[in-house]
N, C-alpha and C positions, 0 to 999 in steps of 0.2 A: 518203240512207238508203232502202233498199228497203222499201216498205210492203206490207201484204197486198193493198191495192188494185192495186198494181203487178203482183201475181202472178196476176191474173185471166187465165184462158184462154178463157172463154166456155163456154156450155153445149154447144157442138158437139163438144168434145174426145172425149167418151166414145161418141159416136154410131158411131164406126168400130170398135168392139170386135167384129170379125167372128169372132174365135176363141171367144168366149164363147157359152154357150147362151142361149136366150130368157129363161130365168129369171134368169141373171146379168145380161143386158142390162136387164131390168126393175129389178133391184136397183140397177144403176148409175144408171138414170134416176131412181129414188127418191132416191138419194144426191144427185144434182144438184139435184133440186127441194127437198130438205130443206135443203141448204146455200145454194143460190142462186148459187153461184159456185165456181170451182175454183182450185187453187194449184199452183205448181211452183217449183222453185229453179233457179238457173243450173246448167247441166250437163244438164238435161233439155230437152225441147222439146214443144211442142204436138203432140198426136197420138201421143206415145210409147206411150200405153196401148193403141193398136190393134195393136202388135206383140206377138208371143207372149212369154210370160214368159221372161226372160233368165237367164243364169247369169253371175255375176261372174268375171272372169279370175283374180282373186286372192281366193279365199274368206277370210273372216275366221277368225282363230285365237283361241279363248278358252282361255288357259292354265288348266289344271286343270278345264276344262269342255268342253262339246260344243255343236255346232250342232243345232238342232231339225230332224229330218228332215221332209220333206213329200212329197206326191204331187201330180201335176197332174191335175185332173178337169175336163174340158171347158174347159181354158184357165185354170182357177183353181188357185192354189197352196193346198193344204189342209194345215193343221197341226192337231196335237192336243196340248193341254196337260192334264195331270192333276195337280190340286192334292192333295197327300197328305203324311202324316207321313213324315219321312226321318231315318234314323240317319246323321249326318254327322260326318266326321273333319275338324276344323279344322287339326290338325297332329298328328304322331305323339305319342300320349299324351293327347289331348283329343278326346273324342267327345261328341255331344249329340243329343238327340231334337229335331229341328227340323221346320219345315213348308217344303215346297218344291214343285217341279214335276217330274214324270216321274222320280222317284227321285233328284233332284239338288237340292243347295243350292249356289249359287243355281240357278234354272231354266236350261234350255238357251237359247242365243242364237237368236233368230228372225232369219233372214237372207233378204232379198228384194231386188228391183230396182225402182227407180222405175217406176211405171206398172203394176206387178203388181196383179192382183185377188187378194186373199187371203181365205181363210175359216179361222177358228181356232175349233175346238171346245174347250171347257173343261169337263172333268169334275171334279166335286167329290167327293173321297174323304176329306175332313176330317169332323170331327164338328160343325163350325160352318159357317154360310153364308159365302160369299165372292163376289168378283167379280174381274175383271181390268181394270185401266186401262192404256191404251196411251199412256204418258207422252211428250208432245211430238208425237204423231202427229195430223195433220189427218184427221178422219174424221167421219161423220155423228154428231150428238149422241147418238142412241140406241145407238151403239156405244162410247161413251166409258167405260163401265164403272164409274160411280159408284153404288154401292148406294143404293137408295132415291130417287135423283134422276133418273138416266137409265135405270134398269132395276130390276127386282126382283132381289134377291140370289139367287145360285145356291145352292140348299139341298143338304144332303148327299145324295149319290146322283144328283143331276141333272147333265145336260150342256147347256150353253148354246152358242149359235153366234154368233160375231162375224164380220162381213164388211165389207170396205171395199177401196178402191183406193188404193195409195200414191201421193200427189201430191207427194212431196218425197223427197229423199235425205238421208242423214245418220245420226247416232248417236242413238238414243232408248232408252227403257227401258220395261219393263212391271212392274206390281206390283199387289197386292191394293188395292182401294179400298173395302173393308168392314172395319170394326174395324181400321183401318190400324195403330194403335199396337201391337196384338197381332200381327197377321199379318205385317207387314213386319219387326217385331223378331224374329219366328220364322224369317224367311228368304225370304218369298214375293216374289221379285223376279227380274228377268233383263234382259238386254240385247237391243236391237233394232238391227240394222244394215241400212240400205237403201242400195244402190249406185245411182249414176246410170245411167239407161238408155243414154246415150251419153257415157261418161266422157271428159273432156278430158285432155290431156297432163298437166296439173297434178294430176289426181286419181290417176293410175296410180302404184302402189307395188309393191314386191316382197314386203313382209311387212305384214300388216294384223292387229293385235292388238286385242282388246276386254277391258277390265278393269273390273269392278264393285267399287267401294269401299263398305265397310259396317262397322258397328261393333255389338258385342254386349255384353251383360252376362251372364257365366256365372260365378257364384261358385264358388270351389273347393269341391269336395264335392257339387256339384249336376250334373245331367245334362240340364237344359233352360235355354235362354236365358230371361232375366227380361224380359218385355215392359213391366214397370212402371218400368224404369230410365229416368231422365231426364238423367243426367249422368255417372254412374260406369261408363263402358264400359271393359271390361278385355280384350276380344279385338277387335283391329282387323284387318280382312282385305282381301285382294285376291282376287276371285272366291271368296269364302268360305273362303279359306285364310290362315292366319297363318304367317309364316316360323318354322321351316324347311319348312313344308308347301307353300310357293309354288313353282310350276314356273318355271324360267328362261325368258326370252324369247330365243330363239336366232336369230341373224342371221349372214349372210355379209358379209364386207367388201365395201363398195361398194353394198350394197343400200339402196334407199330404203324407209324404215320409217314406218308410221303406227301410233300407239297411241291407242285410243279409251278415254277414262275416263268412267265413269258413277258418280255419287255418290248413293246412296239411304241414307246414314247418317241416323240419327235426329236428330242435333243438330249435327254438326260438318262444317265445310269441311275439305278436305285439300290442303295445298300439296305436290304431288308433284314431287320433285327427282330429276333424272337426272344422274349423275356422268359426266364425260368428254365431254359434248356440250352444244351448245346446239341448240335446236329452235325451230320456229315453231308457234304455235297457229293452226290452219288452219280450225277449225270449232267451233261450239257446237251445242247442240240447237236453236238458233234459225236455223241455216243456216251457209253458208260465210262465213268472214271474208275480205273483199276483200284482194287482194294488197297494196294500198296501206296496209292497216291491220295486216298481219302484221309482227311484230318478233321478233328473237331473244330467247329466254328460256332459263333453265336450270331454272326452277321454274314449274309451272302450278298456279294455285289452282282447285280444282274445288269449287264451292259445292254444298251439299246440294240435291238435286233438279235437278241440271244435268249436262250432259256437256261434255267438252272433247276435241277431237282435236288431237294434235300430230304433227309430221312432222320427220324428220331423215335424213341420209345416214349410214349406218354406216361411217364412214371411220377409226375408231380401234379396232384389235383389243384385246380384253381382257375382263375380267369387271367390269362397271360396275354399281355399286349404284343401285337406283331405289327410293325410299321416300318416305313422308310425312315432312315436315320438322317436324311437331309432335312433339317428342321423346318424349312419352309415348305416341305412336301407334306407336312401334317397340319396344314392350315387350309382354310376354305376361302376362296375368292378374295385373297388379300390384294390390296391395291399396291401399286408401285410408285415410287417417288413421293410418298407421304413424308411429312416432317418427323424427325425423331423427337418424341415427347417425353422420353425418360428423364425424370428429375425436374420437370417443369413445375413451378409453383404458381398456379393460376391466380391465387389471391381472390380479388373481387371481380376478376374478369368475367366469370360466368354471369353474375348478376347484372353487370353492365350490358353484356351482349344480349341478354334475354329481353331487354326492352325493344330490341330490334329483331331478334331471332328467338321467339318464344320456344322454350324447351331446350335451348342450347346447353351443352355440357362438354367441358374439356375432358378428353379421354386419352389414355395411353401413357400418362405420366408415371404410372406404377406398373407398367407392362400391359399385356393384352389379356391376361388370364381372367381378370374380373369382368372384362367386357362380354365374355361368353355367358356369364351368369346373369347379366342385367335383364335380358329378355326385352331389350328395347326394340321398337319397330324398325324394320329394315326395308329397303326398297323391294317392291314386288318382284317375285321370281328371283330371289338371291339368297345366298347363305353365308354372308360375311361373318366370320368369327363363330360360326355355329359349331358347338360341341354337342354333347349329349348328357343328360342327367344320369349320373352314376349312382350306385347304392349309397355313397357317402357325400360326394360333392359333384359338381359339374366336371365331366371329363373334357378338359380344354384342348382337345385334339380334333382334327378333321382329316380330310384328304386320304392319303395312303395309310390308313390305320384300321385295324380290325382286332378281334379277340379270339384267341384259341382257348376254348372252354373244355377243360379236362375234368371228368367226374368219375367217381368210383363206380357208379351204376347209372345207366341212362334209361329213361323211359321214352323210347323213340329217339329220333335224330333231330328233333326240334331244339330251339333255344331253351336250355334248362333254367334260365334266369340267373341272377347274380350268385356268385359263390359265397357260401357262408364259412368263413375261416374258423377253425377250431379255437377255443378259448386260449388266450396267451400267444397266439401266432399272428396278431395284427398290430402294426404300429399304431400307437394311440397317445393321447395327451399324457405327458409325464406328471406325476403327482409331486407335491412339495416334499413328501416323505422320501420318495425315490431320489429326488435331486439331492436332498441332504445326505442320505445314505451313501451316495456315490461321489460326494464331494463336488457336485456341479453347481456353479454359481452363475445365475442369470439375472 
């Protein structure tokens, strides 16, 4: 097992950062002295930081999101995050006043290359103090972003500067580390993707997606997430969207695909299941999984506070569901403590109650699937039981659900629409002749 001691590169690594200004070189020297040693992962190499900042051959895609723009100043990649209140749409019909970054929930993805020197300015436009913690990133202690411990919190109206050199590659996250229960529950988090400076053949893919998993408590009739919730989460999201608000992951047949999952849910792990494929878990936020330890899976468990990278070859065309396999995590704004109606025979109850409650209808006695198709009025700004119209019937799913769309040929990267299955390859109504032929009696 690789230890941190094995990752030492020696204090000479940063000495060759010729592209940086004298101020940046001094900062790098201070980083070395403060840490006492440096680290890297397989795929990088000693001295990589002396090269100019690189650009990945396949930039990461954040479905329903964006990548944080940057500029290069004297060899340093400069980013700017603005913490602020954001009006966010989780799915058509549900909006809430959240907290995020740069007008988005979740915040934009920060993308860099191993060896890059980065400088991140954080401006606080909230009414409360905040900080930013760079989750899983090796950096000087004073840049770790823990309010009160490693820095003074960023007060409203202030701008703080974080600066470090990426000594690893992989999938990481960022989030507030001041009043975490409130600020993370309000949406203050985002993804970090760091590509290796010299990617190996094993690293190269054709599609690279990043998905943040999170959960919220938004009671029907309210317009803000409840940060005091500890268990009753009723909006489950991928990149802060609940199905049918989630964007599909579009791939072309034969492409090698990587999906990076980050989980900053308050309480829950998420077993993410992909239909139609098996994949391999190739990395965690702790580093690359050795080839000898990779094994085929169809479901990856993403613990809270962790990341998991999976890879597969898109060799089966179709519209393939991808979702959390905790069944109540693929529902929208479900209530808690409601009575179990399965098997109830209402008889004449509906008619009697309508004399006092016009429009009353007993529901749930045959399950909840039909409720998504009824199209009944719901309370304003809510999405209880909302699914989406599919090519055949209503898709009775919500929450952490999306679709991986694999096509033989793409016309751009937009949604290609529903998949048309070739004749004879779709489950359909059995004919009487077929039943008789095969000796099936119904």
